[in-house]
N, C-alpha and C positions, 0 to 999 in steps of 0.2 A: 368326240374329244370336245366338250364345251369351249364355246368362245368367250375370248376373255370380255370383261367390257370396256365397253370405251369412255367411259366418263371418271374425269378426274376425281381424284378420291375429294374425299367431304371435305367443304372449306377452304379448297384451292381451285384453283382459276386455267383456266386453257387461253393462251391468248393466239389467235388467227394473225394475219398481216394488218387487219384494217383496227383490229384491238391495240395491235404496237404503234398503228400511226397516234391514236390518241394517248397514247401512255407517253409515247418519246416526247409529241407536244407540250406535254406538261412536264414532264419530269426537267423539260429543257429549259422554261421557263424559272423553273423553279431554281436551277443549275442556274442562269442568268444573272437572276437578283441576287443571288446569294453571292457569286464572284463578282457583281458589282458593287457590292457591299463589304467585299476583300475579304469574305470568309475563304477557308479554305478546303479541299475535299479531302476528306481519307476514307478509307474502307480496313476492314476488321475480315478474320477466318469466320466461317458459317460453325463451327464446334468451338468451343470452349468447354474450361471444366465446370463438372456442375456444381462444384462448391462456390464457384463463381456466382453463379445463381442465387445458392443458396444465401451466402455471406450477405447480398445485397436486398434481398426481398423477403428472406425466411425460408424454410427449410418447405411449409406446407406449398406454398406457392411454388419453389424450385421443382417441387417431387410430383406435383398435380395438373400445373400448367405447362412444362417441358416437355420434349421429345427427347428423351433422355437412354443412355444405351452404355453398355462396357463393352469398352474393344476387346482387341487380341491382344494386347499388354494392360489388361484388367486394369485399365482407365476409368472411370465413372466421366462420361463424357455429353452434352447437351448439344443439341441444335439453337441457335440462339433465339430468344422470344423478345428480345431488345436489346439494342447498340449500347445501351448506359455504360453498362458492367466492361464492354472490351472497351469504350475508350477512356474510361481512367484507368484501367492495365495499362494501356499504351501510352499513356501520359506518363503516368510512374514508372515505366519500361526506361523512359529518354528523359526524366524528369532536366534533367544536369546539361542538358544537349538543346531543350526546346527554350524558344523566344518568347518568353510570357509577356503579355497576355497573349492567350490560342484562342483564334477566331472558326472553328472546325466544324463542318461538316456530312455529312452520310448517306447516301438513299439504299440502305440494306435492306434483301428482303428478308422477315424476319417469323418464325412459328410460335404458336401457342395453343396446345390442347384445349382448344372449350367450344361450348356451344355457335356453331356460327350462328349469324345473324343481322337485322340490316347493320352497315356499318365497320359488323366487327367479321374478321372472317379466319380461318388457322392457318393460313401464308398468307403474309403483307407485306407491302413494300412501305416503308417507313423515313420520312425524311426525317434526320436527328440535325439538330442544330446547338451547338454547348460553346460557350466560353469559358475559359478558364484562366485563372490567375487575376482577377477585381474583385477587389471585396466590395466596391461601393454601388450605388445605384446606378451608375451608367451600365455595366454591363445589363443589367438587369432594362432600363432603358433600351441598349441596340438589342438587344432578344426582340422585347416587345414590338419594336420597329420593324426586323426582318418579317415578324410575321406577319405585320400588317402589308409590308411593302410587295412579298408574295403573296396574298390577296387580290392586292390592287395590281398586279400584274396581271390577272387575268380579268382584269375590268370590272371588278368588284369596288361596291362602295358604302359609305356607314350607314344606307337602308337594307345592305342584307349579312350584315355581321357586326359582333360586339366582343372588344376584347373586357373579358371581367378578368377583376384585378384585388388582390388583398396582401397579406404578409403575414407569415406564420409568426415570426416574432411579437409584431403588435395583436394577431389574433391569444397568441398564449398570455401578455400582459393583461389584455381586457378580462379571457376568462378568468384570470388569475383575482381582478380588482373585483368583476360580479361574484364570484365563485369559491374565491380561496387559492392559497398559492398551490402551489405544485405542477412539478412538468407531466408527471403520468397523467393526473385529473387532465389538465389540458389536452394532452395527445388522446384520453379517451371521451371525450367534449368531441375533438376534431373528427374522431370517427363519424359519430351520430351526425354532427352538422353536416360532414360527407356527403350523408345519403337521405337529408332531411326531406328532398324533394322525389326520391323513391320509393320514401315506405310513406304510411297512413301516419296522418298527425299523431292521432294515440297509440302510434310507436313510439313516436319521435319523443314525446311527453312520457311515455312509462321508462324510455331509455334513460333519456337524460333525469327522471325521478331516482332510479335504482344506481344512479351515480352521487345522489343524496342534491341534486340542482332542486332546489326547488322551485314554487310556481311562479312567484315573485324573481327568480331569479332567471328562470324559463324566459319571461316576457320583457325584461334587462336587454337579453341575449337575443330575443327575435327582434325588436327595435332597431338593432343596428345593421338589419338586411336590409332597411331601407334607407339608410341615413346617406348623408354627402362626406367625400373622403372627409371634408373639413371638419364636419361634427363628428364622424368618428375617430378621427388624430385627437378633437381636444377632450377626451374622455380619457386620455394617456398621454400625455404631451407631453411626457420624460420618457417614454419608449422610444430604443431603435429601429423599432421595429415600424412607426407611427411618424417618425424624422424621415424613412427610405420612403415613406408612402408618400409623404408631404412632397419632398423634394422630387419624385417621379411623377407625380399628376402634375407638379409645378414644369415640371420640363415639356411634360406630353403637350398642356395647353399651351406652353410657347411654339413649340413647332405645330399647332394645327393640325394636333392627333386625337387631342382629346376627344373629339368626334365618333372617333372607334371605340374608346374604350370607357369603361364604368367602374367606382367602386364597388366590390359584393364583400361584405362580410362572411358570407356561406359558401367564398371557393376559399379551399384550405387544400385538397389534392390529399387523395386518399394515403400516399406515401411517408413513410416515416423521415427518408430521409432530406424531405423538403426544410428549408431553415428559414428564410424570409421571403421576398417576392412569389408569390404563385399567380399563375394564371391560367383562365382557359378560353376560348376562342369559339362564340356562339354562332350559328346559323341564327336568322332572325326568321327565315322564312316558315311560315305557320306549319305546313307539314312536316317540317324536318328540324323544329324547335327544340334544339339539344346542342349539348358542347362537342363540338367538333376536333379540338386538340386540346394540350395545354402543356404546361409546363412553370419551373420556378427554379427556386436558387437551392441549390443543393454545397453546404461548405465544406467537406469534406468525404467526398465519395474517395478520393485518390488515398485516403486512412486505412483503404481495406488493404492497402500495399504498400506504402512507405512512413516514415514518418511524420514527413512535410505537409505543411496545411494548406494546402492550394483549392479554394475557393470557385465554384462553378456556375454557372446559370446556363440552363435550357430548355429545347421542347421537341415534341418528335409529334410529326403531322404524316400519318396514315393515308397510305392513295385512294383507298373503298373509299374513306369520308369527304376526301378533298373530290373524287370524282360525282361523287350524291351534289354536292355542293354545287358545282359548276352545272349539272343537268338541272338541278332543280332553279336554279339562276339564269339558264340560257344561256352560260356563260361561253360553252363550247361552239367555236367557229367549223362553218364548213372547211373539214380539213382533207378533203378526198380530191376536190376539186383545185385547178388553179397551178401554177409554175407547168414549166415544159417538159416530156415527158414523151421520148420519140420511140414508134415501134418501127424499124426497116421491115417490109418485107421480103421474103426469098421467092424464088423461081427457077424451074428447072434451065430455063435459058439463059441465067445470069451467073460468071460464075459464082462459086458460092466467097472463095477469097477477095471480090470485089466488095460484096455489103459486108461480109466481116470487118475488113479493113476499113470501111468505112463506119462502124459501130465504134471500132476503137479512137478514130479520127474523133469523130463525135465525144465521144467521151473525155479523152485528152481534154476537150475544150470545155469539159464542168457542164455537157450536154447529158441529163440522162436518157439511157437509151438502150437499148436492145434488140439484137437480132431473133425473128421467128425461131424458133427452132422446131425442125424438120420440114417436112416437105408437105403441105396441106394447098386446100383450094383456096383460092382470095378470098372467099365469103367467109372462110373460116378464121382466116389473120384476123380480117378487120374484125369481126366479131371478138375474137379474143382479145383485142386491143381496145374496144367500146368497155366489156365486162372490165377489164386490168385499170380503167384510169389512164390511160393515156391521153394527151393532149393531140396529138399529131402521129399521121402513118405517113410513113415515106415510101413511096411504089417506086421499084425499078426494074420492068419487064424488060423484054429482051430488044425492043424497039427503043426504050429509054434511055437503056443502056447503051445501045448503039449511036443515039443523039448526044450522050453525056449529059441528057437531063433526070431527072428524078421528076415526079408526080409528087405532092407534098397537099393530104388532105388532113385538115383542121376537124377533129371530132368532136368537137363541143359548135363550132358554128357549121360546120360538113360545107364548109370552102374548101375549093382545090385547085392548087395554082403550079406551073412548070416553075423548076427551080433548076438551074446549072447544078450539077452535082457537087464541082466543084466551090460553090457559093452557098453550100448548105448549112456548113459549119457558123458564116454570117449570117443567115438568114434566120440563125434560131438564138444566135448571140444577145 
């Protein structure tokens, strides 16, 4: 019989204990940062109706990028490719009971059927941060501030990342001023602008021309890409989007956060449901100069479920891009040494219950510890402790047991000393 493959499914990863140390560390930092900013954590199911994603993202994306199936009850389900439809459904479900504005976050794993590449896999974990029920720029400011604080929590500074900010309302008004009225026209232009850095210049101009945008109009649009927020807003001062941008950047400056942020007319975010502020966070490292994550304002996603108008603003940060960022900028500390972790050895001439009870006492005192499992030679026990990253080994052989003492060996400094058994907890505390 042919043996089964030991490799994980393409685009997914195995996380051995060493990798889990890293993941628990950075998810812990993110959770602490968001909780300190008074965000509340939520979670939702892995399975949702396929219809939910089709309604939000379109039939093509729902069918081509989701893992979906029909269950035994003939229900068409999908494994979640993102969390936004779920949180919109959850908010809608208890809309009369919730205390708005809401500040929520989650850290789900998601699945998308797409080609695995750097920064993108088929299974990934995504930190989702959303604020519901605030119609003004203050929610946009809070979302952007939380994103900056997350990266700063890892030691990142303004030389390592930049938040590029625009506004879809402002974008639409500017395009209308330059190229003529029409929401659909602005939407089509936004699709081209969104991919302008990913396609050849001639393709960019060709696609603009197919929409009836003249060379002169293209030049006017291009001039906006390098403008300051003040100069850009002056082109459409009556635009609600311009006013939102001006207020947002004014407050970022007053808070001292403008050094992390820049206005970028080329940021539009490809999804149609964005309606106001949009932003993307870029890694400034030359070897990884790309957008890491982003988000923006979506004014009525809950309208898929209920008649109520509930505004929202949020973003998603993937674990793969975050790990790449932390690695490139050398922001991951030594997570595998430091802290007290005690191995208690076993010998045939010492009652097993004695050392087992000792370990329980150490654990009760909050000291990470374990009893070596099995009866092995002392050298094997010591070798195992070193390889497993223990900081200390407590050695209690027959003579030590009779004397009521233990030898404590520090596996880092290699120093060894005798300690009374009933004083071990105080020794490690």
